[in-house]
C-alpha positions in Angstrom: 0.0 0.0 0.0 2.9 2.3 0.6 3.7 2.0 -3.1 0.3 3.5 -3.9 1.0 6.5 -1.8 4.5 7.0 -3.1 3.6 6.4 -6.8 4.1 9.6 -8.6 2.0 9.5 -11.8 3.1 12.4 -13.9 3.2 15.9 -12.5 -0.1 15.7 -10.6 -0.6 14.4 -7.1 -2.8 11.4 -6.9 -5.7 11.5 -4.5 -8.2 8.8 -3.9 -11.9 9.7 -3.6 -14.0 8.1 -0.9 -15.6 6.1 -3.8 -12.3 4.6 -4.7 -11.7 3.6 -1.1 -15.3 2.2 -0.7 -14.9 0.2 -3.8 -11.5 -1.1 -2.7 -12.8 -2.2 0.7 -15.9 -3.7 -0.8 -13.9 -5.7 -3.3 -11.5 -6.8 -0.5 -14.4 -7.9 1.8 -15.9 -9.8 -1.2 -12.6 -11.6 -1.8 -12.2 -12.5 1.8 -15.7 -13.8 2.1 -15.4 -15.9 -1.2 -11.9 -17.2 -0.2 -13.3 -18.4 3.2 -16.1 -20.2 1.4 -13.7 -21.8 -1.1 -11.1 -22.7 1.5 -8.4 -20.3 0.1 -6.1 -17.9 1.9 -8.4 -15.1 3.2 -5.6 -12.6 3.9 -4.2 -13.1 0.4 -7.7 -12.7 -1.1 -8.4 -9.6 0.9 -5.0 -8.1 -0.3 -5.7 -8.9 -3.9 -9.1 -7.2 -3.7 -7.7 -4.1 -2.0 -4.6 -3.7 -4.1 -6.5 -4.5 -7.4 -9.0 -1.7 -6.7 -6.4 0.9 -5.6 -4.1 0.1 -8.5 -7.1 0.7 -10.8 -7.5 4.1 -9.1 -3.9 4.9 -10.0 -4.5 3.9 -13.6 -7.8 5.8 -13.7 -6.2 9.0 -12.4 -3.8 9.0 -15.3 -6.3 8.3 -18.1 -9.0 10.6 -19.3 -12.4 9.5 -18.0 -15.4 9.2 -20.3 -17.7 6.5 -21.4 -19.0 6.1 -24.9 -22.5 4.9 -25.8 -23.7 2.7 -28.6 -22.3 -0.6 -29.8 -18.9 0.8 -30.7 -18.7 2.7 -27.4 -19.4 -0.4 -25.4 -16.7 -2.3 -27.3 -14.3 0.6 -26.7 -15.1 0.7 -22.9 -14.7 -3.1 -22.7 -11.2 -2.8 -24.4 -10.3 0.0 -22.0 -11.1 -2.3 -19.0 -8.9 -5.1 -20.4 -6.1 -2.6 -21.0 -6.5 -1.4 -17.4 -5.9 -4.9 -16.1 -2.7 -5.1 -18.1 -1.6 -1.7 -16.8 -2.4 -2.8 -13.2 -0.4 -6.0 -13.8 2.6 -4.0 -15.0 2.4 -1.5 -12.2 2.1 -4.2 -9.5 4.9 -6.3 -11.1 7.1 -3.2 -11.2 6.5 -2.9 -7.4 7.8 -6.5 -7.0 4.6 -8.1 -5.7 4.5 -11.9 -5.9 2.8 -13.7 -8.8 0.3 -15.1 -6.3 -1.1 -11.5 -5.9 -0.4 -10.2 -9.4 -1.7 -13.1 -11.5 -5.3 -13.0 -10.4 -5.3 -9.3 -11.2 -3.7 -9.8 -14.6 -6.4 -12.5 -15.5 -9.4 -10.8 -13.8 -11.3 -10.6 -17.1 -10.2 -14.0 -18.4 -9.7 -16.1 -15.2 -9.7 -19.4 -17.1 -6.5 -18.4 -18.8 -4.7 -18.1 -15.4 -2.7 -21.3 -14.9 -1.0 -20.3 -11.6 -3.8 -19.0 -9.4 -6.9 -19.6 -11.6 -9.4 -20.1 -8.7 -8.3 -16.8 -7.1 -8.7 -15.1 -10.5 -12.2 -16.5 -10.7 -13.0 -15.2 -7.2 -11.7 -11.7 -8.3 -13.9 -11.8 -11.4 -16.9 -12.6 -9.2 -15.9 -10.2 -6.4 -15.8 -7.4 -9.0 -19.4 -8.2 -10.0 -20.6 -8.2 -6.4 -18.7 -5.0 -5.7 -20.6 -3.4 -8.7 -23.9 -4.6 -7.3 -23.2 -3.4 -3.7 -21.7 0.0 -4.8 -24.1 0.4 -7.7 -21.3 1.0 -10.2 -20.1 -0.7 -13.4 -17.2 -2.7 -12.1 -17.2 -5.0 -15.1 -17.6 -4.1 -18.8 -20.8 -6.2 -18.9 -22.0 -5.6 -15.3 -25.7 -5.4 -16.4 -25.5 -8.9 -17.9 -24.7 -10.5 -14.6 -21.7 -12.5 -13.5 -19.9 -14.8 -15.8 -21.9 -18.0 -15.8 -18.9 -20.2 -16.6 -17.0 -18.8 -13.6 -20.1 -19.3 -11.4 -20.4 -22.9 -12.6 -16.7 -23.6 -12.0 -16.9 -22.3 -8.5 -20.1 -24.2 -7.9 -22.0 -21.0 -7.1 -25.8 -20.8 -7.7 -27.9 -17.7 -8.1 -29.3 -17.9 -4.6 -25.8 -18.3 -3.1 -24.7 -15.4 -5.1 -27.4 -13.1 -3.8 -26.7 -14.3 -0.3 -23.1 -13.2 -0.8 -24.2 -9.8 -2.0 -26.4 -9.5 1.2 -23.6 -10.7 3.5 -21.0 -8.3 2.0 -23.5 -5.4 2.1 -24.3 -6.2 5.8 -20.6 -6.5 6.7 -19.9 -3.1 5.1 -22.9 -1.5 6.8 -21.7 -2.8 10.2 -18.2 -1.5 9.5 -19.6 2.0 8.5 -21.6 2.1 11.7 -18.6 1.2 13.8 -16.5 3.9 12.1 -19.3 6.4 12.6 -19.4 5.6 16.3 -22.8 3.9 16.1 -22.3 0.7 18.0 -26.0 -0.2 18.1 -25.9 -1.7 14.6 -23.5 -4.4 15.9 
């Protein structure tokens, strides 16, 4: 995380909006919850979710924002997302992070291509969709179409389980927000 603060992108100073932090924490909590369910390392999963989202914030701060509409616009936006995952991979590799953290981020849009940590890449793909639902943002290029059905099937997740995960993550974040706000009655 220190690398994110020390990274100097061009001449401007990078600042993270509260939305970036909320998305990062949401993705991290999703990853932790999914990893626990699938008997994978929860701390590594949390780290992947957090670092992935913050690295994307670094990349976003250096690229002009704007979404296009129409068929060509959707294709361009999809290509930009794939390009962002490559830029995040390069940035995190340059920081010397291990492949167990970097590979799931590299293959977040094509988790079946990841031969080293494929299951974690599948979890990140699903966590990004859940993050988009919880935070009501387009985390994935095809957010409105729902999660990748092949990824869901490989993980053995059903529709009801998926919505239970969305509710669990949302409840966990609500409780954390309450604690941070000093409202301990929600606990």
